N, C-alpha and C positions, 0 to 999 in steps of 0.2 A: 385679029378679027373678033368681034363681039359675038358671044353666044346669046341666043334668045332664051328666055326663061318662059316656057310655055305651061308648066304645071307647078302646083304647089310643092310636089315631091321634088322636082328639080331644084326649086329655089332652096328648099331645106337642105338638100344634098350639097349644093354649092356653098351655102353659108357654113355648114358643118365643116367642110373641107377648108374653108378660108379661116375659120375661127379656131380650128384645132391647134392647140399649143400656144395660142395667143396669151399674152400677159394681160393683167387688168389695168395696165398703165394707160394714161390718157393718150399717149402717142399711138399705141396699138389700136385702140378704139377709133381714134381720129383717122388713122390709115384705112381702117375698114370702112368708115363712113364716107371718106373721100372716094374710095373704090366703088361703093354702092352708088354714090351720086354720079360718078363717071359712067356707070351702067344705066343711068336713067332715073334713079330714085329722086323724087322731088315732091314737094307739097306735104312734107311731114308736119303734121299738126299736133300729134300726141305721142310721147314715148314713155313707156312704163318699165324702167330698168330696176335692177337691184340697186341698192344704195352703195355702190362702189365709187369712191371719189374720182378715179380716173375716167370711169364711164360717164358720170354726171358732168364732168368738165368737158369731155369730148362732145357730148350732146349739146351743151351750151355753146361750144365753139362752132360746131358744124351745122346745127339746126337752130339758129337764133330765134326763129319765130315759133318754134314748137314748145308746147307746154310739156312738162314732165311731172310725173307722179310716181313715187316709189312703188315698185311692184311688191305686193304683199304675199304672193304665191310663187315660189320658185319651182323650176322643173323638178328639183329634188323632192320637194314636199308633195308635189303631184304624184311622183313615182311612188313615194312612201304610202300615200293615201291609197293609190290603186292596188298596191301590193297587199294591203290589209283588207281589201274588199273581196267578196266572194268571186271566184274565177268566172262564174257565169255572168257576172255584171261588169267585169273589167272593161271589155270592149265598148259597151254602151256608155259607161261612165267616162272613159277616155275620150270618146267622140264629143262629149258635152263639155269637157274641161277646157 
């Protein structure tokens, strides 16, 4: 039975659970993308991944019509940035990133 994703928080939780422990190999990403498409993902026009060969290959394989551009800001660099900001501004800045 398919679960519906009604909030952004649920989507993030489901993706974190699915991606946890995944390798960066093309097969792993391809499996994830197929799973997302089976759940209704369609019309992907732009993907901004890190520059991992397996991820880029899986995008090319599963989303032939999508453009891709290398992501220049990783979650790690955002976390590092926020950790160096004053605590009073972290929530506001995190919402804008």
